[in-house]
Every structure is written in structure tokens, then in C-alpha cells.
C-alpha positions in Angstrom: 23.8 16.9 11.4 24.7 17.1 7.6 26.9 14.1 6.6 30.0 15.7 4.3 28.8 13.4 1.0 25.2 15.3 1.5 24.3 17.5 -1.4 22.5 20.5 0.2 21.5 23.2 -1.8 21.7 26.6 0.3 18.3 27.5 -1.1 17.0 24.9 1.3 15.6 25.8 4.7 17.0 23.2 7.3 15.4 23.5 10.6 17.2 22.6 14.4 18.3 19.0 15.4 17.7 18.1 11.2 20.1 15.0 10.3 20.7 14.1 7.1 22.2 11.0 5.8 25.3 10.0 3.3 24.6 10.4 -0.5 21.2 12.4 0.2 20.5 15.1 -2.4 18.0 18.3 -0.9 17.2 20.6 -3.8 16.1 24.5 -3.9 13.0 24.5 -2.9 12.6 22.1 0.0 11.8 23.1 3.9 12.3 20.9 6.7 11.2 21.5 10.1 12.9 20.9 13.3 13.9 17.4 14.7 13.8 15.6 11.2 15.6 12.9 10.0 16.8 12.4 6.6 18.6 9.0 6.0 20.7 8.1 3.2 20.9 8.3 -0.7 17.6 10.2 -0.4 16.5 12.9 -3.4 14.1 15.9 -1.5 12.3 18.4 -3.9 12.8 16.5 -7.1 11.2 18.8 -10.1 9.5 17.8 -13.0 6.9 19.5 -15.5 3.9 19.4 -13.1 5.5 20.3 -9.6 5.8 24.0 -10.7 8.8 25.3 -8.6 6.3 25.2 -5.4 8.2 23.9 -2.5 8.6 20.5 -0.9 7.8 20.9 3.4 8.0 18.7 5.5 7.3 19.6 9.1 8.7 18.5 12.6 9.4 15.2 13.8 9.7 13.6 10.7 11.5 10.4 9.4 12.3 9.7 6.1 14.2 6.3 5.5 16.6 5.5 2.9 16.4 5.7 -0.8 13.0 7.8 -0.4 12.5 10.2 -3.7 10.2 13.3 -2.6 9.5 15.8 -5.4 8.9 19.7 -4.6 5.3 21.4 -4.2 4.0 18.7 -1.3 3.6 19.2 2.3 3.5 16.8 5.0 2.1 17.6 8.4 4.0 16.7 11.4 5.7 13.0 11.9 6.2 11.5 8.7 7.2 8.2 8.4 8.2 6.2 5.5 10.2 3.4 4.9 12.7 3.0 2.4 12.7 3.1 -1.2 9.3 5.2 -1.0 8.4 7.6 -4.1 5.9 10.3 -3.6 5.4 12.6 -6.6 4.4 16.1 -7.0 0.9 17.8 -5.4 0.8 15.0 -2.3 -0.7 16.9 0.6 -0.8 14.7 3.9 -1.9 15.3 7.2 -0.2 14.9 10.6 1.3 11.4 11.7 1.4 9.8 7.9 2.9 6.6 7.6 3.7 4.7 4.5 5.4 1.5 4.0 8.9 0.7 1.9 8.4 0.4 -1.4 5.3 2.4 -2.4 4.3 4.4 -4.6 2.1 7.7 -4.4 1.7 9.4 -7.9 1.0 12.9 -6.6 -2.1 15.0 -6.8 -3.3 13.2 -4.2 -4.6 14.6 -0.7 -4.2 12.5 2.8 -6.1 12.7 5.9 -4.6 12.5 9.3 -3.1 9.3 11.1 -3.3 7.3 7.5 -1.2 4.1 7.3 0.0 2.4 4.4 1.9 -0.6 4.6 4.6 -1.5 2.1 4.0 -1.9 -1.8 0.9 0.4 -1.7 0.3 2.0 -5.2 -2.1 5.1 -5.3 -2.7 7.0 -8.2 -3.3 10.5 -9.2 -6.6 12.3 -8.0 -6.5 10.1 -4.8 -8.5 11.4 -2.2 -7.9 9.5 1.3 -9.5 10.4 5.0 -8.4 10.3 8.5 -7.6 7.3 10.3 -7.4 5.0 6.8 -5.6 2.0 7.1 -4.5 0.7 3.7 -2.5 -3.1 3.4 0.3 -4.7 1.5 0.2 -4.4 -2.6 -3.1 -2.7 -2.5 -3.6 -0.7 -6.0 -5.4 2.1 -6.4 -6.0 3.0 -10.2 -7.5 6.4 -11.9 -7.6 5.2 -15.4 -11.0 3.7 -16.5 -9.9 3.1 -20.4 -6.0 2.9 -20.0 -4.5 4.1 -21.7 -6.0 7.8 -21.8 -5.8 11.2 -20.4 -9.2 10.4 -18.5 -8.5 10.5 -14.7 -10.9 9.5 -12.0 -9.6 9.8 -8.5 -10.7 7.4 -6.0 -12.5 8.5 -2.5 -11.8 6.9 0.6 -13.5 7.8 3.7 -12.4 8.1 7.4 -11.7 4.7 9.2 -12.1 2.8 6.5 -9.8 -0.4 5.9 -8.7 -1.8 2.2 -7.0 -5.2 3.0 -4.2 -7.2 1.2 -3.8 -7.4 -2.6 -7.1 -5.3 -3.3 -7.5 -3.2 -6.6 -9.8 0.1 -6.0 -11.1 1.0 -9.8 -11.2 4.6 -11.0 -13.5 6.6 -9.5 -15.0 4.4 -6.7 -15.7 5.9 -2.9 -15.1 4.1 0.4 -17.4 5.1 2.7 -16.8 5.8 6.2 -15.7 2.6 8.0 -15.9 -0.1 5.2 -13.5 -3.1 5.0 -12.7 -4.3 1.4 -11.3 -7.8 1.7 -8.4 -9.2 0.6 -7.7 -9.8 -3.1 -11.1 -8.2 -4.2 -11.7 -5.5 -7.1 -13.7 -2.5 -6.0 -15.9 -0.5 -8.2 -18.4 2.2 -7.7 -20.0 3.1 -4.6 -20.5 1.8 -0.6 -22.2 2.0 2.2 -20.9 2.7 5.7 -19.3 0.5 7.7 -20.1 -2.8 5.2 -17.6 -5.7 4.1 -17.2 -5.6 0.5 -15.4 -8.3 -0.9 -15.2 -10.5 -3.8 -14.4 -9.4 -7.4 -15.9 -7.6 -8.3 -16.8 -6.8 -4.3 -20.1 -6.9 -3.3 -21.6 -5.9 -0.1 -21.4 -9.0 2.2 -23.3 -7.0 5.2 -22.2 -5.3 8.4 -18.7 -5.0 9.8 -20.4 -5.6 12.9 -20.7 -9.3 12.2 -16.9 -9.9 12.3 -15.4 -10.8 15.7 -12.4 -10.7 17.4 -10.0 -13.6 17.0 -8.4 -13.2 20.7 -11.0 -15.1 22.8 -13.0 -12.1 23.5 -15.4 -12.7 20.8 -16.1 -9.0 20.7 -17.1 -7.6 17.8 -13.8 -6.4 15.4 -15.1 -3.4 14.0 -15.6 -0.4 14.3 -11.7 -1.1 14.8 -11.2 1.9 16.7 -13.0 0.8 19.8 -10.8 -1.4 20.8 -7.1 -0.7 18.4 -5.4 2.4 19.9 -1.7 1.6 19.4 0.1 5.0 18.1 -3.0 7.3 18.4 -2.6 10.0 21.3 -5.2 9.6 23.9 -7.2 12.8 23.1 -7.9 11.4 19.6 -9.1 7.9 21.1 -11.1 9.7 24.2 -12.8 11.6 21.4 -13.2 8.3 19.3 -15.2 6.8 22.2 -17.0 10.0 22.7 -18.4 10.2 19.6 -19.2 6.3 19.2 -21.2 6.1 22.5 
């Protein structure tokens, strides 16, 4: 169903059972698969000097909420979910079930894995590489310019299962290893070790994540979080995690 006020280019490819809301604009180089909801006041397929005229591809069962802007020359796997007023620029390539919260901004030229979760007001700089099952909480900023303003861009790498807590700043070229927890209000630079806590400004290694206990009365380990938190993940994936961890 396409709202009568929406503007949809005849060159765009629109799948079956697609809903497009009021005053949304769909430009030429857009491919939308089946069972997608695009709410009102969105712009999909925006071009600029860097997008090179390639398609914006939105896979099936995605939900793009109102006032979001997605540039052309990007790909999103099935199950993309955005909050309101999200901006995602060109050459962003994300896996399946990517969720990005309201007022978040992805500056393009980024790779993002499967089942990644960005909360609201997250800023992701160009050349960032985000692994699978990563959690990034509100007001986190991932930077890329080591001596701003300059033309030198050093992307940040975030590996699988990492968690970046609220209001942290990740500095250019940093590598966040698998399972790392970056504590709230931290400023992180350089390399990290797997399954460790980094906190402070500057952030330093505070020891293993295994020492953090769950505050639910069980007194069990909170990390690796995948051992107890499974909401939103398919059962076969959870079974794979349990098998690998054992």
C-alpha cells in the first residue's frame, strides 16, 4: 500500500506487501523487498558525490520509521529496524536483523554484521567495522579523525559480542576485541584484550568481564551476556552459542 502523498520513482523496485507512508520519497536507485514497512516523511535513495549511483537495497521484513533518511549505495539484510529520524549515509553494508535507534547517525562507508543493536543517539563515523551481535548504547560516539579537522580517517573496529555502554567515546583506530565491555562515560583508544572491562577516561583494563555479577538475585556471571540474554535471537543461534561456549 502506497500512500497517495508518497512520491515513488517509476525506476524504483518495490516488492510485494510493501507499505509506504505519507509524504515519503523513494528515489530511482532503490530496491525494496517484500513485506517492508516504510513510515511517513522518509527519504530513501538520497544521492551525493560519494554514492556513485548504486542501489539502496532494503531486504525483506524491514521496518523504517518516520523521518528516516537512507542514502543510495547501501545494503541492509532482512529484518532491518530503525527508530525515528535515523540517518544512514552511502556505502553502509549491514547484515540481517540490524536495529538502530531514534536519532542515530551512521556516516557511511561502514560495515555492520548480523544482529547488531544500536540504541538511540548513536554516532558511527566513516570506516567503522562492526562485527556480529554487538551492542552500542545511547550517546556513544565512534570517531575516525585522529587530528581534526583533517583528511586522515582511521576507522574503529568492534568485534563480535562487544558491548559499549552509554556516553562512551571510541577514538580513531581503536580495536574493541571480542566480548569486551566498555564502561559508561569511557574514552577508549588503542587495542584491547578479549572479554575484558575497559573503563575510565582514558579507559584502562579493569580486569575480566567474568567478575561482574548479575544483579537479579542469582549472583551468576553477567558476562559473556550471551549465556543468559537471548531475547530477539533465533533459537538455533542461541543453541550454537551454547555449543561453542561449552
